[in-house]
C-alpha positions in Angstrom: -25.9 237.6 -167.3 -24.6 241.0 -168.6 -21.7 241.2 -171.0 -18.7 243.1 -170.1 -19.7 246.1 -172.4 -23.2 246.2 -170.8 -21.8 246.0 -167.4 -19.6 249.1 -168.2 -22.1 251.0 -170.1 -23.2 254.0 -168.1 -26.6 254.0 -166.7 -28.6 257.1 -167.3 -31.8 258.5 -166.0 -32.4 255.8 -163.4 -34.5 256.9 -160.3 -33.5 254.7 -157.4 -37.2 254.9 -155.9 -39.1 254.2 -159.2 -36.5 251.5 -160.3 -37.1 249.7 -156.8 -40.8 249.7 -157.1 -40.3 248.4 -160.5 -38.1 245.6 -159.3 -40.3 244.6 -156.4 -43.5 244.3 -158.7 -42.6 241.4 -160.5 -41.4 239.9 -157.2 -44.6 240.5 -155.4 -46.3 238.8 -158.5 -44.0 235.9 -158.5 -44.6 235.5 -154.7 -48.3 235.7 -155.1 -48.2 233.3 -157.9 -46.3 230.7 -155.7 -48.5 231.3 -152.9 -51.7 230.8 -154.9 -50.2 227.6 -156.7 -49.5 225.8 -153.3 -53.1 226.6 -152.4 -54.1 224.9 -155.8 -52.1 221.9 -155.1 -53.6 221.8 -151.5 -57.1 221.7 -152.6 -56.5 219.9 -155.9 -58.7 216.8 -156.6 -57.2 213.7 -155.2 -57.6 212.1 -158.8 -54.9 214.4 -160.2 -52.5 213.7 -157.1 -53.0 210.0 -157.8 -52.3 210.2 -161.5 -49.1 212.2 -160.9 -47.6 209.6 -158.4 -48.7 206.3 -159.4 -45.9 205.7 -161.8 -43.4 206.7 -159.0 -45.1 204.4 -156.6 -44.8 201.5 -159.1 -48.5 200.8 -159.6 -50.4 200.4 -162.8 -52.2 203.8 -163.2 -54.6 202.6 -165.4 -55.6 199.8 -163.5 -56.0 201.9 -160.4 -58.7 203.9 -162.2 -60.7 200.6 -162.2 -61.4 201.2 -158.4 -63.1 204.7 -159.5 -65.9 202.6 -161.2 -66.3 200.4 -158.2 -66.5 203.1 -155.5 -68.7 205.3 -157.7 -71.2 202.7 -157.7 -70.9 201.8 -153.8 -71.8 205.2 -153.1 -74.4 205.9 -155.6 -77.9 206.7 -154.3 -79.0 203.8 -152.4 -75.8 202.9 -151.5 -72.8 203.7 -148.9 -72.9 207.8 -148.1 -69.3 208.1 -149.2 -65.8 206.3 -148.9 -62.3 207.5 -148.9 -59.5 205.2 -150.3 -55.9 205.2 -150.4 -53.0 202.8 -151.7 -49.5 203.2 -151.5 -46.3 201.5 -152.6 -42.9 201.7 -151.5 -44.0 204.5 -149.3 -45.3 206.9 -151.6 -49.4 207.4 -152.3 -50.3 206.0 -155.5 -54.0 206.7 -155.4 -56.0 208.8 -152.7 -59.6 209.9 -153.5 -62.8 210.8 -151.9 -66.2 209.7 -153.1 -70.0 210.6 -152.4 -70.8 212.7 -149.5 -70.0 212.7 -145.4 -73.4 213.1 -144.4 -76.7 211.1 -144.7 -78.5 214.0 -146.1 -76.0 214.6 -149.1 -75.2 217.8 -148.1 -71.3 217.7 -147.6 -69.2 216.2 -150.1 -66.8 213.5 -148.7 -63.1 214.7 -148.3 -59.9 213.1 -148.2 -59.2 214.4 -144.7 -62.7 213.2 -143.4 -62.7 211.7 -139.7 -64.1 208.3 -139.1 -64.7 206.0 -136.3 -62.2 203.4 -136.9 -63.4 201.0 -134.1 -61.5 197.8 -134.2 -58.7 199.4 -136.2 -57.5 200.9 -132.9 -56.4 197.4 -131.8 -53.3 197.2 -134.0 -52.0 200.5 -132.1 -52.5 199.0 -128.8 -50.8 196.0 -130.2 -47.8 198.2 -131.0 -48.0 199.8 -127.5 -47.8 196.6 -125.8 -44.8 195.3 -128.0 -42.9 198.6 -127.2 -43.3 197.6 -123.7 -42.1 194.1 -124.4 -38.9 195.6 -126.0 -38.1 197.8 -122.8 -38.5 194.7 -120.7 -41.7 196.0 -118.9 -43.8 193.2 -120.4 -43.2 189.7 -121.3 -45.4 188.0 -124.0 -45.6 185.1 -121.7 -46.1 187.0 -118.6 -49.2 186.0 -116.6 -51.7 189.1 -116.8 -52.0 188.2 -112.8 -48.6 189.8 -112.5 -49.5 193.0 -113.5 -53.3 192.7 -112.6 -53.6 191.1 -109.5 -57.5 190.8 -109.6 -56.9 188.4 -112.4 -55.1 185.6 -110.0 -58.4 184.2 -108.9 -60.0 183.5 -112.3 -62.2 180.5 -112.4 -63.6 178.7 -115.8 -67.3 178.2 -115.7 -67.6 174.3 -116.0 -71.6 173.8 -115.9 -74.7 174.9 -114.1 -76.5 178.4 -114.5 -75.6 182.1 -114.3 -77.6 181.7 -110.6 -75.8 178.6 -109.7 -72.6 178.3 -111.8 -70.1 175.7 -111.3 -66.4 177.0 -111.5 -63.3 175.3 -111.8 -59.5 176.2 -112.0 -58.3 176.8 -115.5 -55.6 174.7 -116.9 -53.2 177.5 -117.4 -53.3 181.3 -116.3 -54.1 183.8 -119.0 -51.0 185.5 -120.4 -50.0 188.9 -122.3 -49.8 186.7 -125.7 -53.4 185.3 -125.1 -54.8 188.8 -124.8 -53.0 189.9 -128.1 -54.3 186.7 -129.9 -57.6 186.7 -128.5 -57.2 183.3 -126.9 -57.6 184.2 -123.2 -60.9 182.3 -123.1 -63.2 185.3 -122.0 -66.9 184.5 -122.1 -67.7 186.5 -125.2 -70.2 186.3 -127.8 -73.5 184.0 -127.8 -76.1 183.9 -125.1 -74.4 181.1 -123.0 -74.6 181.2 -119.1 -71.1 182.0 -118.9 -71.6 184.9 -121.3 -74.4 186.3 -119.0 -72.1 186.1 -115.8 -69.7 188.6 -117.8 -72.7 190.9 -119.2 -73.9 191.0 -115.9 -70.7 193.1 -114.5 -71.6 195.5 -117.5 -67.5 196.1 -118.2 -68.4 198.5 -121.2 -70.1 201.1 -118.6 -66.8 201.4 -116.7 -65.6 204.8 -116.4 -61.9 203.6 -116.3 -59.7 200.8 -117.7 -59.1 199.9 -114.3 -62.6 199.2 -113.3 -63.3 197.6 -117.0 -60.6 195.0 -115.8 -61.9 194.5 -112.4 -65.4 193.9 -113.6 -63.9 191.2 -116.1 -62.0 189.7 -113.7 -65.1 188.9 -111.7 -66.7 186.7 -114.3 -65.6 183.2 -114.9 -63.9 182.4 -118.3 -65.8 180.3 -120.9 -62.8 178.4 -121.9 -59.2 177.7 -121.1 -57.0 180.0 -122.0 -54.9 179.1 -125.4 -57.6 176.5 -126.6 -59.8 178.7 -128.7 -59.6 181.8 -130.8 -62.7 184.1 -129.9 -62.3 187.5 -131.4 -63.7 190.1 -128.9 -62.6 193.5 -127.6 -62.4 192.4 -124.1 -59.0 191.0 -124.5 -57.8 194.3 -125.9 -59.2 196.5 -123.1 -57.5 194.3 -120.6 -54.4 194.5 -122.6 -54.7 198.3 -122.5 -55.3 198.2 -118.6 -51.8 196.2 -118.5 -50.3 198.7 -120.5 -51.1 201.4 -118.3 -49.7 199.7 -115.0 -46.7 198.5 -117.0 -46.0 202.0 -118.1 -47.5 204.0 -115.3 -49.2 206.0 -118.0 -52.9 206.7 -118.7 -53.2 204.6 -122.1 -54.4 207.8 -124.0 -51.1 209.6 -122.9 -49.0 206.7 -123.7 -50.4 206.6 -127.4 -50.3 210.1 -127.7 -46.6 210.4 -126.6 -45.3 207.1 -128.1 -47.4 206.5 -131.5 -49.4 209.5 -132.7 -47.2 212.4 -131.9 -44.2 210.8 -133.5 -46.0 209.6 -136.4 -47.7 212.9 -136.9 -51.4 211.6 -136.4 -52.9 214.9 -135.6 -56.4 213.8 -136.3 -56.2 210.7 -134.5 -57.8 210.5 -131.0 -60.3 209.2 -128.5 -62.3 212.2 -129.2 -62.5 215.0 -132.0 -61.9 219.0 -131.0 -65.0 220.7 -131.2 -63.5 222.9 -134.0 -63.0 219.8 -136.2 -66.2 217.8 -135.6 -67.7 219.0 -138.9 -65.1 216.9 -140.5 -66.6 213.7 -138.7 -68.6 211.1 -141.4 -72.2 210.1 -140.5 -72.4 206.7 -139.3 -75.3 204.6 -140.6 -77.4 201.6 -140.4 -80.5 200.2 -141.8 -84.0 200.9 -140.1 -87.0 198.7 -139.8 -88.3 199.6 -143.2 -84.5 198.7 -144.6 -83.5 202.3 -145.6 -80.3 203.9 -144.7 -80.6 205.7 -141.5 -78.4 207.4 -138.5 -77.2 204.8 -136.2 -78.8 205.0 -132.8 -75.4 205.5 -130.7 -74.6 208.5 -128.7 -71.5 209.2 -131.2 -73.7 209.1 -134.0 -76.0 211.8 -132.7 -73.2 213.9 -131.4 -70.2 212.9 -133.6 -66.6 213.6 -132.2 -67.6 212.5 -128.7 -65.9 209.5 -126.9 -67.0 206.1 -128.0 -66.4 205.0 -124.3 -65.8 206.4 -121.1 -62.4 204.8 -120.6 -59.8 205.0 -123.5 -60.9 201.9 -125.3 -57.8 200.1 -126.8 -60.2 197.8 -128.4 -62.1 200.3 -130.7 -62.2 204.0 -129.3 -60.5 205.7 -131.8 -61.2 208.2 -134.7 -58.8 208.8 -137.4 -58.5 209.9 -141.1 -57.0 207.9 -144.0 -53.7 209.6 -144.2 -53.2 209.0 -140.1 -53.7 205.7 -140.4 -51.8 205.3 -143.3 -48.8 206.8 -141.4 -49.1 204.1 -138.8 -49.5 201.4 -141.4 -46.5 202.3 -143.3 -44.5 202.5 -140.2 -45.4 198.8 -140.0 -44.7 198.3 -143.5 -41.1 200.1 -143.0 -40.3 197.3 -140.4 -41.1 199.8 -137.5 -39.5 202.6 -138.5 -41.0 206.3 -139.9 -38.3 208.3 -141.4 -35.4 208.9 -138.5 -37.9 207.6 -135.8 -38.1 204.0 -135.0 -41.2 202.8 -133.0 -40.5 199.1 -133.2 -37.5 196.8 -133.8 -37.8 195.0 -137.4 -38.0 191.8 -135.3 -40.8 192.8 -133.6 -42.9 193.5 -136.4 -41.9 190.2 -137.9 -43.2 188.5 -134.8 -46.5 190.7 -135.0 -47.2 189.7 -138.6 -46.6 186.0 -137.8 -49.2 183.6 -137.4 -49.3 182.9 -133.6 -52.4 180.5 -133.9 -50.2 177.8 -135.4 -47.9 177.7 -132.4 -50.5 176.3 -130.0 -51.0 173.0 -129.1 -53.4 171.9 -130.8 -53.2 174.6 -133.7 -56.2 176.8 -133.4 -58.5 177.9 -136.3 -57.9 181.5 -137.5 -60.6 184.2 -138.1 -61.3 182.9 -141.8 -60.0 180.2 -144.4 -56.6 180.7 -145.3 -55.9 183.4 -142.2 -54.0 183.0 -138.9 -53.8 185.6 -136.5 -50.7 187.7 -135.7 -50.5 189.9 -132.4 -53.2 192.3 -133.2 -54.5 191.3 -136.6 -55.0 188.6 -139.4 -52.1 187.1 -141.0 -52.7 185.3 -144.5 -51.4 181.8 -144.1 -52.7 180.4 -147.7 -53.7 182.8 -150.7 -55.6 179.9 -152.4 -57.7 178.9 -149.4 -58.6 182.6 -148.6 -60.0 182.7 -152.3 -58.7 186.4 -153.2 -55.7 188.4 -154.3 -53.1 188.7 -151.8 -49.7 187.5 -150.4 -48.9 185.0 -147.7 -47.7 187.2 -144.6 -50.2 189.8 -145.7 -51.5 191.5 -142.4 -54.4 193.7 -141.5 -57.9 194.1 -139.8 -61.1 196.1 -140.1 -63.5 198.1 -138.2 -67.2 197.4 -137.3 -68.3 200.4 -139.4 -66.7 199.2 -142.8 -63.1 200.4 -142.3 -60.3 198.4 -143.7 -56.6 198.3 -144.1 -53.8 195.8 -144.9 -50.2 195.7 -145.2 -48.3 193.7 -147.7 -44.6 193.8 -146.8 -43.6 191.4 -149.4 -45.3 193.8 -152.3 -44.3 197.0 -150.2 -47.8 197.8 -150.5 -50.4 199.7 -147.9 -53.9 200.0 -148.8 -56.9 201.5 -147.0 -60.8 202.0 -147.5 -62.7 204.2 -145.2 -66.6 204.2 -145.2 -68.7 204.6 -142.3 -71.9 202.0 -142.2 -72.7 199.4 -139.4 -73.9 196.1 -141.4 -76.3 193.8 -140.3 -75.6 190.9 -142.4 -79.5 190.6 -143.5 -80.6 190.4 -146.8 -80.8 193.6 -148.6 -78.2 195.3 -146.6 -75.3 197.1 -148.3 -72.6 194.6 -149.6 -69.1 194.5 -147.9 -66.4 196.1 -150.0 -63.5 194.8 -148.8 -62.9 191.6 -150.9 -63.7 193.6 -154.2 -61.6 196.8 -153.1 -58.5 194.8 -152.2 -58.8 192.7 -155.3 -58.7 195.8 -157.4 -55.7 196.8 -155.4 -53.8 193.9 -156.2 -54.7 193.6 -159.9 -52.9 197.1 -160.3 -49.6 195.7 -158.8 -47.5 195.2 -162.0 
């Protein structure tokens, strides 16, 4: 600021055009510097971002660094091609880092914005869509499925015989929406039994639409009475997605886009990837006959970014990124709210993350020791029995190609690990990463 004497002093020898140029030049440099600084921040290594925010996010920064050594070993030659990890507390990202490569040939370094097939991590989004309709009165958790899909009114249960000559009986109760959400509908999935063969003969996964998928499933008998056994499988969630279509009057993909993806800013999540973004899709690997990593044989492995199913698969059809999925998980961690937008009520989130299997008579066993199952994901019921760090009430799920997430509302914590390998659980296969990763996350909680 000028003094009075300076302000009153006559200004001699000033040239308006030259002075304007002199004034504009430093302004232009300052503007250019701001642009360069913003560009540098956008491409700065995730390590720097994590170090800057870990204190704000109430995580121990030095302990978070232990994740580095673990994932660097996991993505070394002969291991996973690459990985992206993200940890957040109190809604702030404390750790976000990419490791290894996005392709089997090690030509593309993994990026934090890489796109993954999240497979069964699609299911929690389908659950949220269903709960939205419950809140609006369009669905009831204990509605018979046949109320919305009449083809299920005549469902029978397999009681003996063979696939060629089956004995069918009336189930003890009808399938409800709750059964679909908790994988207790009784569908004949898994194994090689005669009831399974009857369902397989319908080829539901080859259906062109969810409507046709549901019709094919309804033609086969159940393997169990509804509500008597937890049997995790995508058929439950695909039928649920069709119920959502009927109850909402919208195609499932459109409802997800309008009600969940767009409000949360999940721009890189969908049932297919735009052609101009497909170079961001990570190679999906498996093991060949010699035990070496090889590109998986599925169509989406050969043409990354194409739809995983012809229909809108609510059970496992989405592609996503770590940041996108974090937005969804954080919404649930924040009791159904994302900023000023509320997708679910706090009470619906509480119900979603409550063990539903304990309410059946008799109570049903969950997916693993110390775990129950809520409306679309596991719920930790006993930390000691589970045998790993965590909290009672912790919620999450995984995808078939080594993608994992967890939400711990008591610790205000969200964590994700995304890889892209289809395990075969045979000797010599790559080790599962979820347990040590989440242990490393929790040991960094002060």
